[in-house]
Steps between C-alpha positions, in 0.01 A plus 500: 500500500197542277572643155459878485383676184605841371303650211670776300277722284560822309306817433503834313729385215678185388878442497548624857720205591267254675737222397797671664300567820376137505855372451628737769240380751601143417867580557434672834292209630763253378761696698288432809523126435160438340431271205350724232359478149355765271235458233367724225139515384462675164156614380558443128328214316814351342576160653855623557721779359686257271335627181497869598715745310771641732372849413171397660629351821878510520705182516353156554661337803533120517483294820716193562198275444449647155219753537497832316418776746488872570833682540417580865587139586854590394501772768369251756778252424780757473411657835421188702684215327184287508406279205153583373285253307192503278294538820652844561357654183124504435302685235129560451533274195622206710228555759221508243643207304507285813138586587375455142679165465330382818164618374550310172582182695180541701681553830250767606201266455310735270522810718512847348867605498556856619785735587388478863544239638666279237769732360571660838518157667760389249700819559485442877609139454804614299584770754495248786646197323870588534466519879309174522742311276836628620451616858615859445498745790406791273342512155519838330243543223541786257199589284584666169321802361347795684207526741188587302594292194203287394716194439646496853162508676476118553845503664393779735186309593710191573731705723199651680369153578839369608561799727177410681572125510864527606452774757829614649696262279456735203632851433432733206781727379383766256747690280398842368657805338544846652559743209691825524342802328779734398274800438360480853826371650295240689473126545141383463347219707153519343568220245602274790182586691286415196688177442446387858134604478466283189657210686271553798206501261600146407489403866876509562660725759876523433716434806813662362553771239820532297516841334710526183645847479773690325537736797529439871173505696516663842321359804212744471416370154526139617272588789250651256497181293466286813209707625305507171561132420441341845858370524745522792778755452770231533327316216541789254834436329652701218688350208714779361698481179835337578820458298442124486205263546723294728494778759123464539506212756738692728290816461182304585672343801618842620139620496379186678286345226579143606445589866162658416393186313596278794319719751185494285517120485577468872856366489766633741724736305830426672835639388552657159710264283842634397472373139880519476545321161241732343656812651846384391364469146357853515834627628676345201239657272559847643877471464500366144606807302693377193267448206484211257294558185302202369299496178169311495442398139129429464178614339290609799579860596334461838676468835266229631543283188843386624438560870671190638802546273537862607474410868745209460755729335442762768552247783811351339641849459451582866678182610780586256519848657386681185190683388354344184366752251269328253436632150218363286611440141208439264594198290261608224721802437836317492670460162852400400562865417402637843566214743837644610336833582200335671722292731768764553614535860339176619713285732273205430188400310196293595317356199149492644235228480170530318267341247430567134703614202496873562848629579689170472735610220619789715575256782700283260700801378566604862617147587740501204640839596560407864650162404744644248590792729525281811243694705351300791164367382220324686224347284185390681251255343423652157819702549699177524328372185600816312862442604476144366348617168762773460781250555353263242469776240838664549727223630352172376417665168129417491371836374135389516525361857193585705253386762197304385300751704571752224571277202150350478151540638160335471413705190834431329617160631786466251816613682699786353826363641703189434677544832251520790761531776214581739210256468205364691502167683335220304235428764381863487467540125134397487389718791342825386325644808665824610708433809456122475837451334711694748774353713415670827646483850818365655706233321836349586816587310838326517798734465824410323793508741752772430253719311438866589150421626631210712733745672224762533273253680778423749599176327155357552443222246119482501278808511129566461363802314164626373394495136243673282542406135396261225799474264831328576857477378511245216736227623571396140742792478667459839825349373544778241449770762743337740764459228481871411521626858145535636475241776183341633582514871159438659283199410163386633570141614150367431440629146863566395402858412766772482438755775818713491748601231822694545807597302792437740751707303290813548500710817138411583272376222226281650144417404245315715183336376353549847418824687752545783343833594204320660729354769690812607413639844619789716701281735598242234576667165521257209855371434484557122404865543771533763760354263378714209518829690837407649639466147323815379648716775849393388 
């Protein structure tokens, strides 16, 4: 069949959960047997979120082909199991850069370059390209920001044009907020009406409304919204607060969101899919009552900063029949005097990834404490590097051991360590452009037979995981580490780079240079997180 397009926009306020709704729609259409992809268009001018502070935009998600993207792509992959690429994440910056580069080459033959049609044409091309290239049945396009934002106006104009060009092959889903006023004891639909009016003013009539609400909306209120916004009653769906984001697809299916979309597009609805694996997962989630407390040692006190790690731990807990309770432990506040108190009651510790020197000494102290007290420890990327540095300082005896990321910089090129156990690859040392030196995307890793990670991966000898880092384990020290008990059990076969370290004599003390959290999905939780939580619950 011809590719169908679903545009998801948001109004009233941001952070309503457009990404969760987009992922849920994708999951419901997948359950009906359709080939689906989801893409995110962000109105900011950054080329990608790779250089954004996590406090600005949450975590930076990395695709298998090595592109730094918005965290919503993590939701898309976790819900649907699809593999997104650089084509699934577009920013205003990328759009403008493409158009300006063409103008500089003379591709426009001296024409005056304008937002309409040149910018909007490029947006439309990106919105359509995935369907043309891959033959998808449905392409779901989420537009970041809120209706009325100046920066999102070109995206709205592109959608308006596409709605006209595609006819019945396009549907617009608009997500709004219905606030509850405690003083009046009333839910108010006026913000939704204004949001839809704003959208209509841009030439777009929404086909379906999803109303975010903290309280149940009765049919009379849905009817009111339908009447004022020119939408069918069956196309007014409410998205109430739920105990888990993973209950949203089932809730949307129960209200007929997928059926409404198909009717609008003109596809026979047919039977409602059972979604048994998903419902079995939810059943396990509801029955997981025993708690396992995990400490996240990092420097970003923001839930979205470690979103994929949190979700991976959560999923692994559910499949291990436990409820994971996560506790953020600020590494900047950890000292040798208080580390025992800070980590008290934790069944396991994740030493979190990150960039920059702030908070690293606290991570090193935490790694020493968990190693010497045999507390299950999972170090991810920079977290793994801190475990390596700690071992060098306290076991190998190199008190000045450090990473060259912290031991020198462009202003002070003379290293302050004689033992750079974490260093940069030779071919990257002369690259200075921010982001240009990163090892990004999926790389192969050979596992050592008999190791803990080899067992965790189901005795699979060759794996592929996603990276986002610049500095590497310094192979010059590998023999010393191995002799003292920290084994290098995962090696990249092409560059001979150390990807995984573990201390076999400990209960669970493993560090990975890669980010396993990017590969964990609802129906396929990552084996390392599964193994980690299994040990923690013991």
